DRENTI-375845 format. One line per 8 residues: number of its first residue (from 1); their letters; for each residue z, x, y of N, C-alpha, C. Coordinates in Angstrom, 3 decimals. Layout:
# residues N
NUM = a = Z:X:Y:Z:X:Y:Z:X:Y  ...
END
This chain:
# residues 283
1 = xxxxxxxx = 116.078:48.461:117.642:116.570:49.776:118.051:116.874:50.648:116.845  117.530:50.022:115.842:117.873:50.805:114.661:116.632:51.266:113.936  115.581:50.430:113.939:114.334:50.832:113.279:113.701:51.999:113.988  113.742:51.968:115.345:113.148:53.068:116.103:113.917:54.349:115.874  115.274:54.241:115.820:116.087:55.436:115.586:115.819:56.020:114.231  115.678:55.167:113.217:115.399:55.664:111.869:114.066:56.360:111.818  113.067:55.822:112.533:111.741:56.437:112.543:111.792:57.817:113.169  112.618:57.957:114.230:112.723:59.252:114.902:113.379:60.289:114.000
9 = xxxxxxxx = 114.428:59.863:113.277:115.121:60.802:112.396:114.237:61.246:111.246  113.283:60.437:110.832:112.428:60.759:109.699:111.167:61.496:110.112  111.154:62.032:111.318:109.991:62.759:111.785:110.354:64.212:112.052  109.388:65.116:111.739:109.546:66.534:112.050:109.299:66.740:113.530  109.598:67.918:114.080:109.385:68.167:115.506:107.953:67.909:115.950  106.983:68.109:115.038:105.599:67.874:115.420:105.194:66.417:115.236  106.171:65.559:114.883:105.880:64.141:114.737:105.479:63.746:113.343  105.437:64.698:112.404:105.042:64.388:111.035:106.206:63.751:110.287
17 = xxxxxxxx = 106.033:62.583:109.715:107.137:61.935:109.002:107.556:62.751:107.784  108.843:62.783:107.494:109.369:63.455:106.307:110.232:62.477:105.534  110.072:62.492:104.233:110.825:61.562:103.396:112.313:61.876:103.408  112.669:63.164:103.481:114.079:63.544:103.414:114.788:63.422:104.751  114.027:63.278:105.822:114.634:63.229:107.139:114.940:64.601:107.698  114.554:65.700:106.987:114.793:67.064:107.436:113.592:67.583:108.204  113.854:68.411:109.184:112.759:69.034:109.918:112.137:70.125:109.060  110.989:70.587:109.505:110.296:71.636:108.753:111.134:72.906:108.700
25 = xxxxxxxx = 111.779:73.264:109.799:112.608:74.468:109.818:113.803:74.328:108.883  114.388:73.143:108.835:115.525:72.926:107.939:115.106:73.058:106.478  113.930:72.531:106.151:113.446:72.658:104.774:113.199:74.119:104.417  112.635:74.889:105.360:112.410:76.312:105.114:113.729:77.054:104.924  114.732:76.686:105.721:116.043:77.328:105.598:116.669:77.031:104.245  116.582:75.780:103.808:117.124:75.418:102.500:116.385:76.137:101.375  115.062:76.215:101.501:114.275:76.895:100.477:114.634:78.371:100.401  114.774:79.005:101.561:115.139:80.418:101.581:116.542:80.624:101.016
33 = xxxxxxxx = 117.451:79.725:101.353:118.804:79.828:100.820:118.833:79.695:99.308  118.009:78.784:98.776:117.941:78.618:97.324:117.391:79.876:96.659  116.388:80.492:97.280:115.825:81.725:96.724:116.861:82.839:96.713  117.605:82.974:97.805:118.655:83.992:97.861:119.711:83.738:96.792  120.065:82.473:96.612:121.090:82.133:95.624:120.630:82.498:94.216  119.362:82.215:93.914:118.819:82.555:92.597:118.809:84.068:92.404  118.421:84.792:93.460:118.378:86.254:93.380:119.773:86.828:93.131  120.748:86.352:93.891:122.121:86.835:93.728:122.648:86.491:92.339
41 = xxxxxxxx = 122.334:85.282:91.868:122.788:84.873:90.538:122.193:85.771:89.458  120.914:86.133:89.629:120.272:87.016:88.651:120.929:88.392:88.649  121.235:88.919:89.847:121.889:90.224:89.940:123.270:90.182:89.290  124.010:89.124:89.563:125.345:88.992:88.980:125.257:88.891:87.461  124.270:88.123:86.972:124.111:87.971:85.523:123.804:89.309:84.864  122.929:90.091:85.505:122.612:91.413:84.960:123.840:92.311:84.984  124.574:92.248:86.102:125.759:93.085:86.222:126.832:92.749:85.205  126.937:91.485:84.863:127.981:91.058:83.930:127.592:91.338:82.483
49 = xxxxxxxx = 126.320:91.130:82.156:125.897:91.223:80.756:125.490:92.631:80.329  125.116:93.501:81.277:124.641:94.843:80.915:125.779:95.704:80.377  125.444:96.559:79.432:126.410:97.504:78.870:126.351:98.784:79.704  127.132:98.816:80.787:127.055:99.922:81.733:127.568:101.227:81.135  128.544:101.152:80.271:129.057:102.376:79.647:127.982:103.046:78.798  127.256:102.238:78.074:126.191:102.786:77.234:125.067:103.371:78.083  124.725:102.665:79.171:123.691:103.175:80.071:124.124:104.489:80.718  125.375:104.533:81.151:125.875:105.753:81.788:125.877:106.917:80.807
57 = xxxxxxxx = 126.218:106.649:79.570:126.248:107.704:78.556:124.849:108.240:78.267  123.841:107.372:78.381:122.476:107.776:78.049:121.714:108.339:79.250  122.034:107.859:80.456:121.237:108.237:81.622:122.006:108.993:82.702  123.302:109.066:82.621:124.071:109.636:83.738:125.147:110.594:83.257  124.740:111.596:82.497:125.661:112.638:82.070:125.697:113.727:83.142  126.784:113.777:83.888:126.871:114.699:85.021:126.743:116.159:84.581  127.382:116.516:83.478:127.322:117.908:83.011:125.891:118.302:82.655  125.177:117.392:82.012:123.791:117.671:81.644:122.913:117.750:82.885
65 = xxxxxxxx = 123.174:116.883:83.845:122.388:116.908:85.084:122.558:118.237:85.810  123.764:118.781:85.809:124.005:120.059:86.478:123.223:121.189:85.814  123.028:121.091:84.509:122.318:122.143:83.784:120.830:122.187:84.136  120.324:121.108:84.711:118.905:121.064:85.061:118.590:121.914:86.284  119.600:122.197:87.068:119.401:122.958:88.299:119.674:124.442:88.047  118.937:125.334:88.692:117.927:125.072:89.725:116.510:124.906:89.187  116.328:124.981:87.849:114.968:124.994:87.295:114.162:123.752:87.665  114.816:122.602:87.733:114.065:121.385:88.034:113.499:121.423:89.458
73 = xxxxxxxx = 114.119:122.233:90.312:113.621:122.387:91.683:112.652:123.558:91.776  113.076:124.713:91.277:112.282:125.932:91.444:111.041:125.966:90.558  111.049:125.215:89.471:109.885:125.194:88.578:109.181:123.839:88.629  109.891:122.776:88.236:109.252:121.470:88.079:108.796:120.879:89.410  109.705:120.799:90.369:109.340:120.215:91.661:108.326:121.091:92.388  108.514:122.391:92.306:107.560:123.297:92.962:106.165:123.124:92.379  106.059:123.073:91.055:104.752:122.889:90.433:104.141:121.540:90.798  104.976:120.515:90.851:104.471:119.189:91.219:103.878:119.207:92.617
81 = xxxxxxxx = 104.563:119.862:93.538:104.060:119.955:94.914:102.768:120.769:94.962  102.732:121.878:94.221:101.528:122.721:94.207:100.347:121.955:93.621  100.567:121.261:92.504:99.497:120.469:91.892:98.988:119.411:92.873  99.918:118.763:93.540:99.548:117.683:94.460:98.740:118.205:95.640  99.230:119.255:96.268:98.551:119.779:97.456:97.186:120.360:97.114  97.093:121.060:95.988:95.799:121.633:95.608:94.790:120.528:95.305  95.231:119.493:94.603:94.339:118.368:94.325:93.953:117.628:95.587  94.901:117.504:96.517:94.622:116.795:97.769:93.602:117.557:98.611
89 = xxxxxxxx = 93.775:118.861:98.723:92.847:119.663:99.531:91.443:119.615:98.939  91.351:119.802:97.618:90.044:119.744:96.973:89.425:118.356:97.130  90.235:117.327:96.939:89.731:115.964:97.075:89.311:115.641:98.491  90.039:116.176:99.478:89.697:115.918:100.876:88.357:116.546:101.236  88.154:117.784:100.806:86.883:118.463:101.095:85.726:117.749:100.399  85.908:117.467:99.101:84.850:116.783:98.357:84.643:115.370:98.892  85.727:114.695:99.234:85.614:113.343:99.775:84.870:113.319:101.094  85.086:114.339:101.936:84.363:114.419:103.203:82.865:114.569:102.965
97 = xxxxxxxx = 82.518:115.424:102.010:81.096:115.624:101.690:80.478:114.326:101.176  81.183:113.652:100.284:80.655:112.412:99.711:80.542:111.327:100.780  81.509:111.278:101.687:81.455:110.288:102.766:80.237:110.513:103.648  79.955:111.773:103.973:78.777:112.080:104.793:77.489:111.761:104.035  77.488:112.017:102.731:76.323:111.645:101.924:76.141:110.131:101.908  77.259:109.418:101.848:77.221:107.953:101.836:76.630:107.393:103.129  76.836:108.114:104.231:76.335:107.674:105.531:74.980:108.285:105.874  74.469:109.121:104.986:73.218:109.821:105.263:72.038:108.854:105.321
105 = xxxxxxxx = 71.035:109.255:106.077:69.801:108.465:106.137:68.882:108.768:104.958  69.258:109.768:104.159:68.469:110.143:102.982:68.915:109.285:101.803  68.006:108.514:101.268:68.328:107.571:100.202:68.984:108.183:98.981  68.437:109.271:98.405:69.058:109.869:97.209:70.501:110.311:97.439  70.809:110.813:98.640:72.186:111.197:98.940:73.111:109.983:98.857  72.680:108.886:99.471:73.499:107.671:99.438:73.669:107.173:98.010  72.614:107.263:97.215:72.667:106.769:95.837:73.629:107.613:95.007  73.530:108.939:95.120:74.413:109.830:94.362:75.871:109.604:94.764
113 = xxxxxxxx = 76.120:109.494:96.061:77.487:109.273:96.535:78.028:107.936:96.042  77.191:106.913:96.080:77.628:105.596:95.617:77.957:105.589:94.135  77.127:106.254:93.333:77.377:106.322:91.890:78.674:107.078:91.612  78.871:108.185:92.307:80.101:108.968:92.119:81.332:108.118:92.425  81.299:107.430:93.547:82.452:106.625:93.954:82.739:105.531:92.935  81.705:104.856:92.480:81.907:103.766:91.529:82.464:104.280:90.199  81.965:105.426:89.745:82.415:105.967:88.457:83.870:106.412:88.532  84.192:107.225:89.523:85.532:107.810:89.560:86.593:106.846:90.082
121 = xxxxxxxx = 86.178:105.793:90.750:87.146:104.755:91.099:87.342:103.781:89.941  86.377:103.739:89.045:86.468:102.805:87.926:87.152:103.370:86.695  87.250:104.706:86.609:87.869:105.335:85.441:89.347:105.620:85.698  90.195:105.444:84.687:91.608:105.825:84.841:91.730:107.334:85.040  92.709:107.734:85.825:92.915:109.165:86.077:93.192:109.916:84.781  93.822:109.244:83.818:94.126:109.888:82.538:92.854:110.377:81.855  91.801:109.569:81.881:90.548:109.966:81.244:89.929:111.174:81.947  90.102:111.258:83.248:89.569:112.408:83.984:90.309:113.676:83.574
129 = xxxxxxxx = 91.617:113.580:83.396:92.392:114.742:82.950:91.941:115.181:81.559  91.736:114.223:80.673:91.282:114.559:79.322:89.888:115.173:79.374  89.032:114.635:80.222:87.677:115.170:80.373:87.721:116.621:80.843  88.545:116.892:81.851:88.644:118.254:82.382:89.251:119.200:81.352  90.242:118.716:80.605:90.926:119.585:79.655:90.190:119.789:78.351  89.345:118.825:77.965:88.685:118.892:76.655:87.169:119.015:76.781  86.558:118.110:77.535:85.097:118.061:77.586:84.495:119.270:78.300  85.100:119.685:79.389:84.541:120.818:80.139:84.524:122.098:79.305
137 = xxxxxxxx = 85.624:122.467:78.618:85.561:123.669:77.770:84.543:123.556:76.639  84.359:122.339:76.100:83.368:122.163:75.043:81.944:122.274:75.580  81.737:121.748:76.775:80.396:121.782:77.360:80.010:123.181:77.823  81.003:123.940:78.265:80.731:125.292:78.767:81.628:126.289:78.038  81.322:126.581:76.775:82.174:127.491:75.986:82.239:128.878:76.614  83.438:129.420:76.594:83.636:130.746:77.160:83.858:130.750:78.656  83.742:129.571:79.281:83.935:129.482:80.728:85.333:128.954:81.022  86.056:129.673:81.843:87.400:129.267:82.214:87.413:128.746:83.648
145 = xxxxxxxx = 88.097:127.644:83.853:88.256:127.126:85.211:89.196:128.055:85.971  88.792:128.547:87.127:89.650:129.470:87.883:91.027:128.865:88.145  92.047:129.699:87.965:93.404:129.234:88.221:94.113:128.688:87.005  93.436:128.639:85.859:94.081:128.137:84.649:94.487:126.685:84.783  95.720:126.387:84.412:96.216:125.015:84.486:96.198:124.492:85.913  96.556:125.337:86.862:96.573:124.908:88.262:95.169:124.511:88.719  94.174:125.275:88.286:92.799:124.934:88.637:92.338:123.646:87.980  92.739:123.438:86.724:92.361:122.211:86.022:92.970:120.978:86.686
153 = xxxxxxxx = 94.240:121.099:87.054:94.905:119.964:87.701:94.279:119.679:89.060  93.997:120.740:89.825:93.365:120.554:91.132:92.004:119.887:90.974  91.257:120.296:89.952:89.941:119.706:89.712:90.064:118.239:89.322  90.968:117.933:88.390:91.116:116.553:87.921:91.604:115.636:89.042  92.660:116.048:89.726:93.180:115.224:90.822:92.172:115.116:91.956  91.482:116.219:92.225:90.505:116.209:93.309:89.329:115.294:93.026  88.850:115.293:91.778:87.722:114.430:91.426:88.087:112.960:91.598  89.309:112.612:91.206:89.744:111.218:91.321:89.972:110.837:92.781
161 = xxxxxxxx = 90.736:111.663:93.487:91.091:111.317:94.868:89.892:111.352:95.798  88.905:112.196:95.499:87.734:112.298:96.372:86.995:110.969:96.472  86.952:110.224:95.368:86.254:108.939:95.384:86.929:107.961:96.339  88.252:107.976:96.359:88.988:107.069:97.249:88.964:107.573:98.693  89.149:108.880:98.855:89.164:109.425:100.209:87.789:109.349:100.864  86.735:109.410:100.061:85.391:109.298:100.621:85.197:107.951:101.303  85.628:106.891:100.650:85.508:105.563:101.248:86.409:105.423:102.467  87.589:106.029:102.407:88.497:105.982:103.554:87.904:106.715:104.750
169 = xxxxxxxx = 87.363:107.898:104.500:86.775:108.693:105.585:85.525:108.008:106.129  84.730:107.436:105.235:83.531:106.721:105.690:83.914:105.580:106.631  84.948:104.836:106.255:85.399:103.740:107.114:85.910:104.270:108.448  86.581:105.424:108.418:87.068:106.012:109.658:85.935:106.442:110.571  84.904:107.036:109.994:83.746:107.458:110.796:83.059:106.245:111.412  82.924:105.191:110.624:82.271:103.990:111.139:83.123:103.277:112.185  84.438:103.558:112.179:85.318:102.930:113.164:85.232:103.601:114.533  84.693:104.815:114.574:84.519:105.496:115.861:83.396:104.798:116.625
177 = xxxxxxxx = 83.621:104.436:117.875:82.574:103.740:118.645:81.254:104.500:118.634  80.160:103.768:118.470:78.842:104.405:118.426:78.505:105.104:119.735  79.129:104.653:120.801:78.872:105.287:122.089:79.270:106.749:122.118  80.209:107.141:121.256:80.627:108.541:121.200:79.470:109.427:120.747  78.768:108.992:119.721:77.619:109.752:119.243:76.498:109.751:120.272  76.257:108.609:120.878:75.191:108.524:121.877:75.488:109.424:123.072  76.750:109.463:123.487:77.119:110.323:124.613:76.947:111.792:124.251  77.331:112.144:123.021:77.190:113.534:122.590:75.724:113.945:122.522
185 = xxxxxxxx = 74.886:113.062:122.010:73.460:113.389:121.923:72.841:113.519:123.309  73.319:112.705:124.245:72.786:112.786:125.603:73.172:114.094:126.286  74.250:114.718:125.801:74.678:116.008:126.350:74.008:117.183:125.655  73.112:116.894:124.732:72.366:117.950:124.065:72.919:118.371:122.723  73.953:117.678:122.225:74.503:118.000:120.911:73.525:117.562:119.824  73.400:118.383:118.793:72.663:117.932:117.616:73.517:116.920:116.869  72.895:116.192:115.941:73.647:115.186:115.186:74.773:115.842:114.386  74.469:116.977:113.751:75.481:117.663:112.942:76.626:118.168:113.809
193 = xxxxxxxx = 76.289:118.757:114.956:77.337:119.285:115.828:78.195:118.160:116.393  77.569:117.050:116.726:78.322:115.905:117.243:79.275:115.359:116.183  78.817:115.318:114.934:79.678:114.839:113.857:80.884:115.748:113.682  80.638:117.060:113.653:81.713:118.017:113.396:82.672:118.119:114.581  82.144:118.115:115.786:82.971:118.373:116.968:83.619:117.126:117.552  82.981:115.965:117.383:83.452:114.770:118.085:83.818:113.633:117.136  82.912:113.269:116.255:83.107:112.067:115.437:84.164:112.279:114.356  84.018:113.340:113.567:84.938:113.554:112.445:86.381:113.755:112.909
201 = xxxxxxxx = 86.653:114.553:113.965:88.059:114.663:114.417:88.673:113.316:114.787  87.901:112.450:115.433:88.426:111.129:115.769:88.632:110.287:114.515  87.710:110.412:113.570:87.831:109.648:112.328:89.060:110.075:111.532  89.332:111.374:111.509:90.492:111.872:110.764:91.781:111.303:111.345  91.866:111.232:112.672:93.064:110.654:113.288:93.232:109.189:112.889  92.121:108.493:112.735:92.180:107.081:112.362:92.674:106.906:110.930  92.246:107.805:110.041:92.518:107.612:108.607:93.718:108.413:108.122  94.495:109.000:109.014:95.677:109.758:108.574:96.639:108.893:107.755
209 = xxxxxxxx = 96.951:107.649:108.168:97.872:106.842:107.343:97.379:106.619:105.914  96.135:106.147:105.688:95.706:105.973:104.296:95.586:107.281:103.535  95.257:108.371:104.213:95.200:109.659:103.524:96.597:110.107:103.099  97.583:109.836:103.933:98.964:110.162:103.560:99.403:109.322:102.369  98.978:108.079:102.338:99.284:107.222:101.189:98.621:107.760:99.925  97.422:108.293:100.059:96.739:108.906:98.916:97.507:110.131:98.427  98.119:110.852:99.347:98.937:112.004:98.967:100.124:111.565:98.111  100.726:110.438:98.465:101.835:109.899:97.666:101.356:109.553:96.259
217 = xxxxxxxx = 100.193:108.922:96.168:99.654:108.553:94.856:99.342:109.794:94.020  98.816:110.822:94.654:98.517:112.053:93.923:99.792:112.718:93.425  100.846:112.642:94.215:102.116:113.237:93.800:102.589:112.608:92.493  102.400:111.308:92.360:102.800:110.627:91.125:101.797:110.878:90.003  100.507:110.925:90.339:99.485:111.163:89.315:99.564:112.564:88.727  100.227:113.478:89.426:100.353:114.841:88.898:101.111:114.861:87.573  101.824:113.785:87.260:102.548:113.712:85.987:101.599:113.726:84.796  100.321:113.443:85.026:99.344:113.438:83.936:99.014:114.843:83.446
225 = xxxxxxxx = 99.560:115.855:84.101:99.296:117.230:83.683:99.786:117.483:82.260  100.719:116.687:81.788:101.250:116.896:80.437:100.166:116.737:79.372  99.063:116.051:79.700:97.980:115.882:78.734:97.073:117.111:78.663  97.282:118.071:79.556:96.477:119.286:79.529:97.106:120.365:78.660  98.387:120.227:78.370:99.081:121.269:77.633:99.465:122.394:78.576  100.735:122.517:78.862:101.191:123.499:79.846:102.284:124.366:79.248  102.465:125.532:79.843:103.544:126.424:79.431:104.852:125.968:80.085  105.938:126.613:79.708:107.237:126.249:80.273:107.265:126.447:81.781
233 = xxxxxxxx = 106.575:127.469:82.255:106.580:127.761:83.688:105.590:126.907:84.462  104.761:126.129:83.769:103.760:125.297:84.438:104.136:123.815:84.430  105.285:123.486:83.880:105.679:122.082:83.779:105.965:121.484:85.151  105.574:120.216:85.311:105.943:119.488:86.521:107.114:118.565:86.192  107.488:117.704:87.107:108.722:116.934:86.966:108.747:116.062:85.711  107.680:115.301:85.480:107.680:114.384:84.337:107.744:115.142:83.014  106.953:116.197:82.898:106.954:117.003:81.677:108.295:117.697:81.488  108.851:118.210:82.573:110.149:118.882:82.517:111.226:117.912:82.036
241 = xxxxxxxx = 111.274:116.730:82.629:112.270:115.742:82.230:112.090:115.273:80.805  110.852:115.080:80.404:110.579:114.617:79.039:110.998:115.665:78.010  110.675:116.928:78.274:111.034:117.995:77.329:112.547:118.123:77.185  113.250:118.109:78.310:114.709:118.247:78.256:115.357:117.030:77.612  114.777:115.862:77.828:115.313:114.656:77.194:115.155:114.735:75.676  114.037:115.291:75.219:113.819:115.438:73.777:114.779:116.468:73.185  115.024:117.539:73.919:115.899:118.594:73.411:117.360:118.155:73.347  117.773:117.342:74.303:119.183:116.947:74.387:119.459:115.570:73.801
249 = xxxxxxxx = 118.392:114.851:73.412:118.542:113.478:72.908:119.278:112.606:73.922  119.000:112.868:75.198:119.632:112.108:76.278:118.617:111.938:77.395  118.671:110.794:78.075:117.666:110.477:79.092:118.059:110.893:80.501  119.168:111.588:80.649:119.582:112.032:81.979:118.518:112.883:82.666  117.849:113.812:81.966:116.804:114.599:82.637:115.682:113.733:83.209  115.353:112.639:82.530:114.305:111.754:83.039:114.763:111.074:84.322  116.031:110.660:84.348:116.567:110.037:85.557:116.569:111.020:86.721  116.986:112.246:86.478:117.022:113.252:87.541:115.607:113.554:88.025
257 = xxxxxxxx = 114.654:113.625:87.095:113.260:113.849:87.492:112.761:112.699:88.359  113.135:111.480:87.987:112.743:110.328:88.797:113.322:110.387:90.197  114.563:110.834:90.306:115.184:110.969:91.626:114.469:112.035:92.460  113.989:113.079:91.799:113.234:114.114:92.515:111.912:113.555:93.039  111.278:112.686:92.247:110.066:112.019:92.740:110.385:111.211:93.993  111.469:110.450:93.938:111.846:109.619:95.079:112.203:110.469:96.291  112.740:111.652:96.042:113.106:112.554:97.131:111.895:112.901:97.990  110.720:112.876:97.380:109.486:113.199:98.106:108.736:111.938:98.528
265 = xxxxxxxx = 108.604:110.975:97.616:107.759:109.812:97.898:108.356:108.869:98.936  109.672:108.709:98.934:110.285:107.787:99.907:110.080:108.269:101.342  110.376:109.539:101.664:110.085:109.998:103.035:108.604:109.911:103.390  107.730:110.235:102.432:106.298:110.147:102.713:105.880:108.701:102.982  106.425:107.772:102.217:106.109:106.361:102.439:106.602:105.907:103.810  107.755:106.414:104.217:108.275:106.095:105.548:107.339:106.632:106.626  106.829:107.839:106.415:105.882:108.425:107.368:104.622:107.573:107.457  104.146:107.095:106.305:102.950:106.249:106.295:103.173:104.993:107.128
273 = xxxxxxxx = 104.324:104.353:106.943:104.609:103.130:107.706:104.690:103.415:109.202  105.287:104.535:109.568:105.378:104.880:110.983:103.994:105.145:111.569  103.170:105.856:110.817:101.817:106.145:111.296:100.998:104.868:111.429  101.145:103.972:110.457:100.424:102.702:110.531:100.899:101.885:111.727  102.214:101.930:111.988:102.745:101.204:113.137:102.213:101.757:114.451  102.157:103.072:114.564:101.630:103.679:115.788:100.145:103.384:115.951  99.421:103.409:114.817:97.991:103.102:114.890:97.770:101.670:115.361  98.632:100.755:114.895:98.507:99.366:115.323:98.825:99.190:116.795
281 = xxx = 99.773:99.990:117.322:100.141:99.875:118.734:99.046:100.384:119.659  98.283:101.379:119.187:97.250:101.964:120.041:95.962:101.166:120.049  95.850:100.184:119.151:94.617:99.393:119.103:94.618:98.328:120.190
END
């Protein structure tokens, strides 16, 4: 009897023997508890050993933070939003064109679209900004990009984002049931009219979550504008914070700029999660 009882205690609920005599759920609970304990210990160690007074003096000067307003909102944040939206709109339009080329039955269109996507997805966004700011003026002397700095940023961000949005839109179009196109053609719609009136609107609804996520990424990538050389009135959040930090020999402006980024990106990320959740429920 004692042998049978011992055998039962050394088995998991599924009948698998365990050397420790613990069930699988108990082992998972212990493992999770150990992870939490390590995490808490690390936080406590950081809290005890960090020089908080020194950090506060360098990053949290309330008087200096107050001096940043309202310019950090009316100039830096406004420019960041303008750069982001202009790049997003340009990238969305170009990405739509590239996606349609990618799906085209014409071989050269597919080849050109594929090469574009591979190149601009493979290059860092920083190199694209440098290319737009340096190579384009050298290649076309005397030619100015419309909009000045705003046009350059829209072009650079748009070129990068278009490569990603093209693949997203292409996947969305392919996710629309083929019967939709067949039904439209049977009603006398041309292929182009069916795409514009029926397929693309449905595809856009499908890809709204990833496109919103791309908007978040563009908002952060707009910080690369500092490599183009901007005036005081054209600075975005990162450039604004960096300049003020250099002038004051204090990092508080950088912290405030970071909080302004979070003020926009956190709500947008929440929207993305909600949209993804709703999309999952409707499937």
